[in-house]
C-alpha positions as CSV (number, residue, x, y, z in Angstrom):
1,X,30.4,16.1,-1.6
2,X,28.4,17.1,-4.7
3,X,26.5,14.3,-6.2
4,X,26.4,13.6,-10.0
5,X,22.8,13.5,-11.2
6,X,21.8,11.1,-13.9
7,X,18.6,9.8,-15.6
8,X,15.8,8.3,-13.3
9,X,15.3,4.5,-13.4
10,X,13.5,3.9,-16.7
11,X,12.3,0.4,-15.9
12,X,10.7,1.4,-12.6
13,X,9.2,4.4,-14.2
14,X,7.6,2.2,-17.1
15,X,6.4,-0.4,-14.7
16,X,4.7,2.2,-12.5
17,X,3.1,3.9,-15.6
18,X,1.9,0.6,-17.0
19,X,0.3,-0.5,-13.7
20,X,-1.3,2.9,-13.5
21,X,-2.7,2.5,-17.0
22,X,-4.1,-1.0,-16.3
23,X,-5.6,0.4,-13.1
24,X,-7.5,3.1,-14.9
25,X,-8.9,0.6,-17.3
26,X,-9.8,-1.9,-14.7
27,X,-11.5,0.9,-12.4
28,X,-13.8,1.8,-15.3
29,X,-14.6,-1.8,-16.2
30,X,-15.2,-3.0,-12.6
31,X,-17.1,0.1,-11.4
32,X,-19.3,1.0,-14.4
33,X,-22.3,-1.0,-13.4
34,X,-22.3,0.2,-9.8
35,X,-21.6,3.9,-10.9
36,X,-24.5,3.7,-13.4
37,X,-27.0,2.3,-10.8
38,X,-25.9,4.5,-7.8
39,X,-25.0,7.8,-9.7
40,X,-26.6,7.6,-13.2
41,X,-23.2,7.8,-14.8
42,X,-21.0,4.7,-15.6
43,X,-18.0,6.9,-15.7
44,X,-18.4,8.3,-12.2
45,X,-15.6,6.5,-10.5
46,X,-13.4,6.5,-13.6
47,X,-13.4,10.2,-13.9
48,X,-12.5,10.6,-10.3
49,X,-9.7,8.2,-10.6
50,X,-8.4,9.7,-13.8
51,X,-8.3,13.2,-12.2
52,X,-6.3,11.6,-9.2
53,X,-4.1,9.9,-11.7
54,X,-3.2,13.3,-13.3
55,X,-2.7,14.9,-10.0
56,X,-0.5,11.9,-8.9
57,X,1.6,12.2,-12.1
58,X,2.2,15.8,-11.4
59,X,3.1,15.0,-7.8
60,X,5.5,12.3,-9.0
61,X,7.2,14.8,-11.3
62,X,7.6,17.4,-8.7
63,X,8.9,14.9,-6.1
64,X,11.4,13.5,-8.6
65,X,12.7,17.0,-9.2
66,X,13.2,18.1,-5.6
67,X,16.7,18.7,-4.7
68,X,18.0,15.4,-3.4
69,X,19.8,16.8,-0.3
70,X,16.6,18.4,0.8
71,X,14.5,15.3,0.7
72,X,15.1,14.5,4.3
73,X,14.1,17.9,5.4
74,X,10.5,17.0,4.9
75,X,10.6,14.0,7.0
76,X,9.9,15.6,10.5
77,X,7.1,18.1,9.5
78,X,5.3,15.5,7.5
79,X,5.5,12.9,10.4
80,X,4.1,15.5,12.8
81,X,1.3,16.3,10.4
82,X,0.5,12.7,9.9
83,X,0.4,11.9,13.6
84,X,-1.9,15.0,14.3
85,X,-4.2,13.9,11.4
86,X,-4.3,10.3,12.6
87,X,-5.4,11.6,16.1
88,X,-8.1,13.9,14.5
89,X,-9.5,11.2,12.1
90,X,-10.9,9.2,15.1
91,X,-12.6,12.1,16.5
92,X,-15.9,13.5,15.2
93,X,-13.9,15.3,12.4
94,X,-13.4,11.9,10.8
95,X,-15.9,10.2,8.5
96,X,-17.2,7.0,9.7
97,X,-17.9,4.3,7.0
98,X,-18.9,0.7,7.9
99,X,-17.8,1.2,11.5
100,X,-14.4,2.6,10.7
101,X,-13.2,6.2,10.7
102,X,-10.2,6.3,8.3
103,X,-10.7,9.5,6.3
104,X,-11.8,13.1,6.3
105,X,-14.6,14.3,4.1
106,X,-13.4,17.5,2.4
107,X,-16.5,17.7,0.2
108,X,-14.7,17.5,-3.1
109,X,-12.6,14.6,-1.9
110,X,-11.8,12.3,1.0
111,X,-8.4,12.2,2.6
112,X,-7.0,9.2,4.4
113,X,-4.1,10.3,6.8
114,X,-2.8,6.7,7.0
115,X,-1.6,7.1,3.4
116,X,0.5,10.1,4.4
117,X,1.7,8.3,7.5
118,X,3.2,5.5,5.4
119,X,5.4,7.9,3.4
120,X,6.1,10.2,6.3
121,X,7.2,7.4,8.7
122,X,9.5,5.9,6.1
123,X,11.2,9.2,5.4
124,X,11.5,9.9,9.2
125,X,12.9,6.6,10.1
126,X,15.3,6.6,7.2
127,X,16.7,9.9,8.4
128,X,16.7,8.8,12.2
129,X,18.2,5.4,11.4
130,X,21.0,7.1,9.4
131,X,22.0,9.1,12.5
132,X,22.1,6.1,14.8
133,X,23.6,3.3,12.5
134,X,26.6,3.2,14.9
135,X,24.2,2.3,17.7
136,X,21.8,0.0,15.7
137,X,23.3,-3.1,17.3
138,X,22.1,-1.9,20.7
139,X,18.4,-2.6,21.5
140,X,17.8,0.3,24.0
141,X,19.8,3.0,22.2
142,X,19.5,1.9,18.6
143,X,16.3,-0.1,18.1
144,X,13.8,0.9,20.8
145,X,13.4,4.5,19.8
146,X,12.2,3.4,16.4
147,X,9.8,0.8,17.9
148,X,8.3,3.5,20.1
149,X,7.6,5.7,17.1
150,X,6.1,2.7,15.1
151,X,3.9,1.8,18.0
152,X,2.5,5.3,18.2
153,X,1.7,5.5,14.5
154,X,0.3,1.9,14.3
155,X,-1.6,2.3,17.6
156,X,-3.4,5.3,16.2
157,X,-4.2,3.5,13.0
158,X,-5.6,0.6,15.0
159,X,-7.9,3.0,16.7
160,X,-9.6,3.6,13.2
161,X,-9.5,0.4,13.3
162,X,-7.2,-0.7,10.4
163,X,-5.2,-3.7,11.2
164,X,-4.1,-4.3,7.6
165,X,-2.5,-0.9,7.2
166,X,-0.8,-1.1,10.7
167,X,0.7,-4.5,9.8
168,X,2.0,-3.2,6.4
169,X,3.8,-0.3,8.2
170,X,5.2,-2.6,10.9
171,X,6.5,-5.1,8.4
172,X,8.1,-2.3,6.4
173,X,9.9,-0.9,9.5
174,X,11.0,-4.4,10.3
175,X,12.7,-4.7,6.9
176,X,14.2,-1.2,7.2
177,X,15.8,-2.3,10.6
178,X,17.1,-5.4,8.8
179,X,18.7,-3.2,6.0
180,X,20.1,-0.9,8.8
181,X,21.9,-3.8,10.3
182,X,19.9,-4.6,13.5
183,X,21.0,-7.8,15.3
184,X,19.1,-11.0,14.3
185,X,18.2,-11.7,18.1
186,X,16.5,-8.3,18.3
187,X,14.7,-8.8,15.0
188,X,13.6,-12.1,16.1
189,X,12.1,-10.8,19.3
190,X,10.4,-8.0,17.4
191,X,8.9,-10.4,15.0
192,X,7.5,-12.7,17.8
193,X,6.2,-9.7,19.6
194,X,4.6,-8.4,16.4
195,X,2.9,-11.7,15.6
196,X,1.6,-11.8,19.3
197,X,0.3,-8.4,18.8
198,X,-1.6,-9.4,15.6
199,X,-3.0,-12.6,17.3
200,X,-4.2,-10.4,20.3
201,X,-5.8,-7.7,18.0
202,X,-7.7,-10.5,16.2
203,X,-8.7,-12.2,19.4
204,X,-10.2,-9.1,21.0
205,X,-12.2,-8.1,17.8
206,X,-15.0,-10.6,17.0
207,X,-15.3,-9.5,13.4
208,X,-11.7,-10.2,12.9
209,X,-11.9,-13.7,14.4
210,X,-14.9,-14.4,12.2
211,X,-12.8,-13.5,9.1
212,X,-10.1,-15.9,10.2
213,X,-12.6,-18.7,10.9
214,X,-14.3,-18.1,7.4
215,X,-10.8,-18.0,5.8
216,X,-10.2,-21.5,7.1
217,X,-13.4,-22.8,5.6
218,X,-15.2,-20.1,3.5
219,X,-17.8,-22.6,2.1
220,X,-19.1,-23.2,5.6
221,X,-19.8,-19.5,5.8
222,X,-20.7,-18.9,2.3
223,X,-23.7,-16.5,3.1
224,X,-21.9,-14.2,5.4
225,X,-18.2,-13.9,6.3
226,X,-16.9,-16.3,3.5
227,X,-19.1,-14.7,0.8
228,X,-16.6,-12.2,-0.5
229,X,-13.8,-14.9,-0.6
230,X,-16.0,-17.3,-2.5
231,X,-17.2,-14.7,-5.0
232,X,-13.6,-13.7,-5.5
233,X,-12.6,-17.3,-6.4
234,X,-15.5,-17.6,-8.7
235,X,-14.3,-14.5,-10.6
236,X,-10.7,-15.8,-10.8
237,X,-11.9,-19.3,-11.8
238,X,-14.2,-18.0,-14.5
239,X,-11.3,-16.1,-16.2
240,X,-9.4,-19.3,-17.1
241,X,-6.3,-18.7,-19.2
242,X,-7.3,-15.8,-21.4
243,X,-10.4,-14.4,-19.5
244,X,-14.0,-13.6,-20.4
245,X,-13.0,-10.5,-22.2
246,X,-12.5,-6.8,-21.0
247,X,-15.7,-5.4,-19.6
248,X,-17.5,-8.9,-19.6
249,X,-17.3,-9.8,-16.0
250,X,-20.3,-11.1,-14.3
251,X,-19.2,-10.8,-10.7
252,X,-19.2,-7.0,-10.9
253,X,-23.0,-7.2,-11.2
254,X,-23.4,-6.8,-7.5
255,X,-22.1,-10.4,-6.7
256,X,-18.7,-9.4,-5.6
257,X,-18.4,-6.6,-2.9
258,X,-15.7,-3.9,-3.2
259,X,-15.1,-4.9,-6.9
260,X,-13.4,-1.8,-7.8
261,X,-11.3,-1.3,-4.6
262,X,-10.1,-4.3,-2.5
263,X,-11.1,-6.9,-5.0
264,X,-10.2,-5.3,-8.4
265,X,-7.6,-8.0,-9.0
266,X,-10.4,-10.6,-9.0
267,X,-12.3,-8.7,-11.7
268,X,-9.1,-8.3,-13.6
269,X,-8.6,-12.1,-13.4
270,X,-12.2,-12.8,-14.5
271,X,-11.9,-10.4,-17.6
272,X,-8.3,-10.8,-18.6
273,X,-7.5,-14.4,-17.2
274,X,-4.4,-15.9,-15.9
275,X,-2.5,-14.0,-18.7
276,X,-3.7,-10.6,-17.3
277,X,-3.0,-11.5,-13.7
278,X,0.4,-12.7,-14.7
279,X,1.2,-9.5,-16.4
280,X,0.3,-7.5,-13.3
281,X,2.4,-9.8,-11.1
282,X,5.3,-9.5,-13.4
283,X,5.0,-5.7,-13.4
284,X,5.1,-5.7,-9.5
285,X,8.1,-8.0,-9.6
286,X,9.9,-5.5,-12.0
287,X,9.0,-2.8,-9.6
288,X,10.4,-4.7,-6.7
289,X,13.6,-5.5,-8.6
290,X,14.3,-1.9,-9.7
291,X,13.2,-0.4,-6.3
292,X,15.6,-2.6,-4.3
293,X,18.3,-2.2,-6.9
294,X,17.8,1.6,-6.3
295,X,18.4,1.0,-2.6
296,X,21.4,-1.0,-3.2
297,X,23.0,1.6,-5.4
298,X,21.8,4.6,-3.4
299,X,24.5,7.2,-2.7
300,X,24.1,7.2,1.1
301,X,22.5,5.3,4.0
302,X,19.5,7.6,4.5
303,X,18.5,7.3,0.8
304,X,19.2,3.5,0.8
305,X,16.9,3.1,3.8
306,X,14.2,5.3,2.3
307,X,14.3,3.4,-1.0
308,X,14.1,0.1,0.7
309,X,11.2,1.2,2.9
310,X,9.2,2.8,0.0
311,X,9.6,-0.3,-2.2
312,X,8.6,-2.6,0.5
313,X,5.4,-0.7,1.4
314,X,4.2,-0.9,-2.3
315,X,5.3,-4.4,-2.9
316,X,4.1,-5.9,0.5
317,X,0.7,-4.3,0.1
318,X,0.4,-5.8,-3.4
319,X,1.3,-9.2,-2.1
320,X,-1.2,-9.0,0.8
321,X,-3.9,-7.8,-1.6
322,X,-3.3,-10.5,-4.2
323,X,-3.1,-13.2,-1.4
324,X,-6.5,-12.0,0.0
325,X,-8.2,-12.1,-3.4
326,X,-6.9,-15.6,-4.2
327,X,-8.0,-16.8,-0.8
328,X,-4.5,-17.3,0.7
329,X,-5.1,-14.8,3.5
330,X,-8.2,-13.5,5.3
331,X,-9.9,-10.4,4.1
332,X,-7.9,-7.4,5.4
333,X,-9.2,-4.3,3.5
334,X,-5.9,-3.7,1.9
335,X,-6.1,-2.2,-1.6
336,X,-3.9,-3.0,-4.6
337,X,-1.4,-0.1,-5.4
338,X,-1.8,1.6,-8.7
339,X,-5.0,-0.4,-9.5
340,X,-7.6,-0.1,-6.8
341,X,-10.0,2.9,-6.8
342,X,-8.9,5.5,-4.2
343,X,-7.6,9.0,-4.6
344,X,-5.4,9.4,-1.5
345,X,-3.8,6.0,-2.0
346,X,-3.0,6.7,-5.7
347,X,-1.7,10.1,-5.0
348,X,0.8,8.9,-2.3
349,X,1.7,5.9,-4.2
350,X,2.8,8.1,-7.1
351,X,4.7,10.3,-4.6
352,X,6.6,7.2,-3.5
353,X,7.4,6.4,-7.1
354,X,8.6,10.0,-7.5
355,X,10.8,9.6,-4.3
356,X,12.3,6.3,-5.7
357,X,13.0,7.9,-9.2
358,X,14.7,10.9,-7.4
359,X,17.0,8.6,-5.5
360,X,17.7,6.6,-8.6
361,X,19.1,9.6,-10.4
362,X,21.9,9.7,-7.9
363,X,22.8,5.9,-8.3
364,X,26.4,4.9,-7.6
365,X,26.3,2.3,-10.2
366,X,28.8,3.0,-13.0
């Protein structure tokens, strides 16, 4: 059946562009001091992020225009490529930073294969689940094959190591299984097993256990593991209702580590206050509302699962990041979509937006 094409979802489009614009402003504001000291150019990080924003917008436009029926054709090759790159990144070909090997240094840019894996796995599983919906109530025939694929990808990401990204992907797939109609008993068993795996991953890594202990009482470990959380809370607390003013953060003067990446939301809170934070949270809520609405009104099961998965990855990652910055979760290393500095992350986030807009053009809503 030939689907009738309509306009893309305007609210999702505007919310994504607004978050991108806020992100560019905050990347410059939060990174200017560090960039000036380390590179002699306060615009160093901003110029790179601006370039990736332009590339991301082009990628979003292209993805949005791809013939809808051919979207699923990219799922298998992209997933194979992602798995191969995840294997290679933990070899000497990968670049090790602070004890983790998560990206390739290509000279003019770094590339993180886990960002590709997020998109590829959602596309692959949406296509695979669509073909097995009649067997989704069976654990061995309908659920287990998907879990094996997820364990493969998450296992490779854990080798980097990167528990935060692995957890985000696993949670997204869990939600996709829920949307697909998996039995609650199976989902409950998966959840318990997943939580057990997270606890085990924390227990076997001393630095993760130290983060959890510091999370429970950051003031007791204020000079080491609790330092980042405390400085983040100082930033948020200093912002008050209206903030100290754009560009006037004090914490970015080498008090708060990762101020333009993982903890950019803290600098936003310090400079723009509770009002600025509320605007960003509201934009993510709008994005979630429209993303899940696109899934509900999708023309077929494959696109419905794909839209649900893509929306969940972005929104869940935002929830984790904001929870970490506000001290509600231990430090994980998860960045804030659209806002945090990082070329690969921004590029694939915009590609996910393009896919959602593509699906929205074939909405069944009248």
